[in-house]
N, C-alpha and C positions, 0 to 999 in steps of 0.2 A: 939917669939918661938909659941906663941899661936897666934898670928894673920896670921901667915905662914901657919899654921896648917888648920887654917877658910879658906883660901885663894884657900890653894890643896882641902880642903873639896868641896868649892863653885865652883871652876874648872871639879872639880870632877865631881860633881853633872850636872853639864852642859853639861861635855863630855856624860856622860851616859844618858840623856834624849836625846840629840843630837844623838849619835848610835844609840838608840831604836828610836827616829822617822825617822832617814835615815833607820833603815831596816825595819820597818813597809811601810813607803813607795816603798821600795825596792819589799817587799812581795805583795802588792797593785798591784802594776805594774805587777810580777809576773803572779800573780790570773790573770788578765784582759786579760795579750795575753796568757795565758794558754787555759782558755776559747776560746778569740777568735781561736787561732790554732784548739781546738776540733772541734769547732762549723764549722772552715772553710772545715774543710776536710771532715764534712758532709756534708758540700755544692757541693763542687768539687766532691765526690762521686754522691751525687743523681742529683747534678744539670749539672756537665759538662764529668760524667765519664761512672760510669755503670748509673743511670738513663735513661738518654736519649740512651744510648743501648740497657736497656731493653724494652723499649719502641717500639722499633725499631725492636726487635726478637717477640715483643708481635705480629705485624703486620707479621708474618709467616705463622701464623697459618690461616690470611685469605686470603694470598698472595698463599698458597699452599689448599686450599679451593677451588679461584674462578681458578684455574689451571684448577684442575681436573674439574670443572664444565663447564668449555669451552668448555673441549673436549667433555663432553657429549651433548653439544649444538650443538656442529658442527657433531658431530654422528646422531642425532635427528631432524635437517633441511635437507631436502632434497637437491639435485641439482638446484633445483627453486628457494634456499634463496644462489645462488652463492655467491653477495655481505655481505652478515652478516656472511656466514661461513668464509670470508677472513677475516672479525672484528675478530670476535673472536680468529683467529688464532695470528690477530697480538696483540690483547691482551693477550693472552696466552706467545708470546715471550716477552710482558713487565713484566710479572709479572713472570718469568724464571729470568731476570736481577732482579728486585728487587729482588726477591730470595736471588739470588746470594749475593747482596750487604748485606741484613739482617744477613745470614748465614755468611758473611767476619764480619761483627761488633760482633758476635755473638761468633766467634773462638778470634779475639783480647780478648774480655773479661773474654773469658775461658782459656786466657795461664797459669794460676795458679792453674787451678782447671783440673787436666786430666777426673775427671769423664766427666766433659761436654764439656771437647775437643773429649771424643770418640763418645759422641751424637751429636755434627755438625758432625765430620767426617761419623755418621755412616750417620746422612741425606744426604750430599753429595751425597755418596755411592746409597741410596735410592733412589735420586731422579733423577740419571744418569740411575736407573733399571726402573724407572717411566716411565722417557719419551722416554726410547726403546719402552715399552708396550704399548702407548698412539699412540707415531709413528705407531707401526703395526697396531692399529687398526683406525686408520685415515686413512691409506694406503687402507687397506682392505674395507674400506667404498668406499672408493674413487671407486676402482673398481667394486663394485656392482652398482653404479650409481642408487640409490633407489630414491625413491621420499619423502616427509617430513614422518613424522613416523617411527613407531619400524626400523631400520634396519635388515639384515638379521642376522639370528643366530649364525653366524660365527665372525660377528662385535660385537655384542654384548659380545659372549664367551670373547675376546679378549679385550675388554674394562671393561670386567669384573675384567681378570685378573689385571688390572691396577691401578683401583677402588678399587680393596680390597690391594693392596700392601700401596695406599695412602692412607684410611681410618685404617685399622688395624695396621700399622705401624707408616706411616711417622708422620702422623697429632697427634698422641698420643706424639710421640717424640718430637715433635715440641711443644706441649703444655708441657710439661715435661722439655724443656730447659728452659721457659718461667719462671717456677717456680722457676728451678734452680738458673736463675739469678737473679729471684727479688728479692732470701733471700739475696743478697750482699744489696741488696738499704734498707731492713726490718734491717739488722743487723746495719748498718751506721745509719740509725734512730732512732732505740734502745739506740744505742753505746752515740749518740751524747745528745740525751735526758736526760740521766743519768749523761754524762759529763758535760752538761749545766746547770744542777740542781745543781752538784755538785761548779762547778765554780762561779755561781751567788753567793753562800753562802760561798764560801772564799773570795770573791771580796765585800763582803755585812762586814766580818769580819774584816779581815785585813784593810780596808777602817778606817771601826770604829776603830778601837785602830791607826792607824796614826793621824785620828784626835785628840782621846785622848792623845796620846803621846805631838803631835805639840801645844793642849791646855794648858796641862801640864809643856809643857817647857816654853809657853808666860808667864802663870803663875807662876811660879818661878822666869824669869829674870824679871817681873815683881815685885814681891814681895822682892826680895833680891836687885836689883838695883834699886828703886822706881823710873821708867818709867810708866809710861802709858800703852806704847804697843810698839813691836817692827815692824815699816813699812813694814819689809821683811818678819816676821814669819807670820803676817796678810794676807798678799798677798799667803803666802805659804802655807797655812791653808784653804783659798780660792779655789785655785789651785787644791788642796788635795781632796777637798768637789766638786770640779766640777769636778775631775777624775772617783771618787766615782759614782756620778749621771750618769755622760755621760756614764764609763764604764756600768755599770749594766743597763743602757737603749739600749745601742747598741747590749749588750748582748742579754739583750730580745729581741729587734729585729730580731736579728740573729735566735734566736731558733723560735720563732712568723712566721719567712719565710720559715723556713725549715717545720717546722711544717704545715703551710699554701699548700707547692710544694708537699708535701708526702699526705697530706687528700684528699686535694682539687685539686692538680694536677695529681700527678703522678697514685694514687690510681683510681681517676676518669677515667685518659685515660687509667688504666690499664681493667678497669671493661668496659668501654663502647667500649674497641676495641674487647676484648673477648666478648662482645656482637654481633657487626657488623662481626667477622671471623665465630662466628655459625650460625648467619642469614645469611651470602656467603653460608654458609653450608645447610643450608635450601633450597636456592633457586635452589640450585643442585641437593637435593634429589628430589624436584617437576620436575625436567627435566629426571634426571634416573628411576623419576617413571613412566615416558611418554615414556621413552626408553627401557626400558629393561621388557618385561613381566614375566620374571621369576622370577622376586626378587620386584613386584606391592607391596606384602604385607609389604617386607621388609624394603623397602625404605619411605612407610608411616609410618611403626613403628618410624623409626628413625627422622623423621619429626616430630613425637608425643615428642620423647624423650628431641630432642633440643630445640622445645617450649617451653617445662616446665622447660631448662634448662635457658632461656630469660623469661619468664614470666609463674608461676610455680602457678599451679589451680588444683586444685583435679578433677579428669573424669578419666572414663575406656577407651576413646577410642580417636580417633583424631575429630570426629564429634562431639561427647560430651565434647570435651576440647574448642572446636569453639564455641560452644552454650554456653560454662558456663564460657566463658571470660570476665572478668570484671574489673574494675578499680583498686578493693584489691588486686592485685596478689602481688604474693614475686617474687623469684627469681632475676637474675641479674639488672634486668630493675627495679625490688620492692625497691632498695635501693636508688635509685633517690627520689628529691622533687620538688616539687611545677611546675613550668609551664614544668620544663626539663621533667617529669613523665607523664604528661600530653600528653604535642605533642608528647612522642614518644608511648606513649601509644594507640591513635589516629589513627596514622599512621601504628602501629604493630597491630593492631584489622583491620583495613582495608586490610592489609596484607593476614590476617588469612581469612577473610570474601573471598578474591579473592580463595584463592586456595581453599576454599569448594568449593564454584562454580564450576572450575576445573574440582575436580574428581567425580562432578556428568556429565559431560560431555563424548560423543564417542571420540574415540581417534582421527581423524580429526580435530572435534571442538575443542575438550582440546587443542592440540597443538596451533592452532590459538589464543585460549585464551591466553595459557599461553608466547604465543611469543609478545601478544598486551598488554591487560588490567592488567595481573598477573602480568609481570614482570615491568609494569610501577607503579603497587603501592610496589612492594617489591624497585623499585629504590627512589620513595618519599620517605621509609620508612628508608634507607641505605644514602638519602642525611642528615637526620635529625640526626640519629647518626653520620654521619661524620662530621656535623655541630658543634655538640656538643664535639666531640672529638678535634677539632681545639679552641673550647672556653678553656676548661679546659686544654689544651699546653699552650693556652696562661696565663692563670692563673698561671700555673706550671714556666713557663719564669720571668713572674713575680716576681713572688713570689722569685726568685731566684737572679734574678736582686736588687732586695731590701735586700735582704741578703748580697751578694758581696758589695752592696753601703754601708750599717753599718759595713762589714767589714774594707773595706775601708778606710771609716771615722775614725775607731775606732785605725786601725796601725798609720793613719795619727796626729791625735790629741793627743789622752789620752797619749803615751811616752813623748810626747814632754812638756805637759803640766805637768808630774810629774817628770820627771826632771828637768823640771825650778823651780818647787814644791823644791827638793833636793836643787838645788844650793840657794837657794832665803835661806832656814834652815842655810846654812854655812855662808852665807853675812850676817844673824841676830844675828848668836849668835860669828860669828868673832871677832868682834870690845869687846864684853864682856870678852872674853878669854884671850885678848892681854893684857887687864889690870893685869891681874896676873904671866906675864909672867915676 
């Protein structure tokens, strides 16, 4: 009887240690897969769903600003600039198509948010009204057959109604839409950071517990049955340690990829695209300044306000701003570092210097300068902005691809390794339990 009780006691301890080992292995697998699922959800949101759609809607502000600027340019250029006017109208049609595609993406993103849906619907309706007003101004301009310079007052008044609608109603709505949709990405990022930290802690704790249980089981079997080691349990312990290290490393890689996609990719593209949109509106203000003698001071002031948003400098007027513009500025471009900041400042400063020269010229000379050197300075500045946007978009895509690769590796390798470890635990203890049957 004492021998039978000892046998039951030994087999009971083996079963208990085996059950604890299997339980902790299951918990380790659950912690790794839960962390992977959470990070994978963040990667899908930022990298494949909301993120790209938010970046698409960010371009909406620039497209609409360019649309209005092109209308102003066609009105400013006279009948002797027929080919260029036609090129502007072609560009206007292209922007209208791009805006339609951006609004469609924004509407799809806003399917679960009635507020955003109403914003998109209001933009669609408002753009229809803007196009009718712009077409009216264009028709009156064609009928006037004026030469290059300020068109007749009734043409300017028709354009004023169109541009007021664009700048007072539509562009603020477009910017608010970007802010609203951007919160989806920020929330996903914040939630993922918290979940990844919790998952990493859970993986480490459950992994150490699993190793402790396996080592305890191995030690008990070694001492009780006088065997140096059980090969199956040794391999199971190695697989568990590998699962712990690999799972933690892959979760870290996913988290780093998401952080890089958000910080170096998404945020940078968002900032640079906004800077590009505001800069396009600034170039439009230059043509409106030449076009509308009634609002010259207004357009000069709005140009200054937008300039301070791009590169903030303490100043009292536009000439004061342009004379004080130095490399130690703040604003949207102030957050850039290294060569990006230096390159952008150089071309932005040339754009501002060209603007300062244009404002000292008489009307006819100013229009020729605007159509030549000033527009070239703006286009050089815009090309650098576009190049940086594309580079950070590539950084964004690489980071997402890296996170997706880590997720795929995790799903493919870790569950199989831990399942094999659990099977080996059973293989290792089964011969010992058979001795007590």
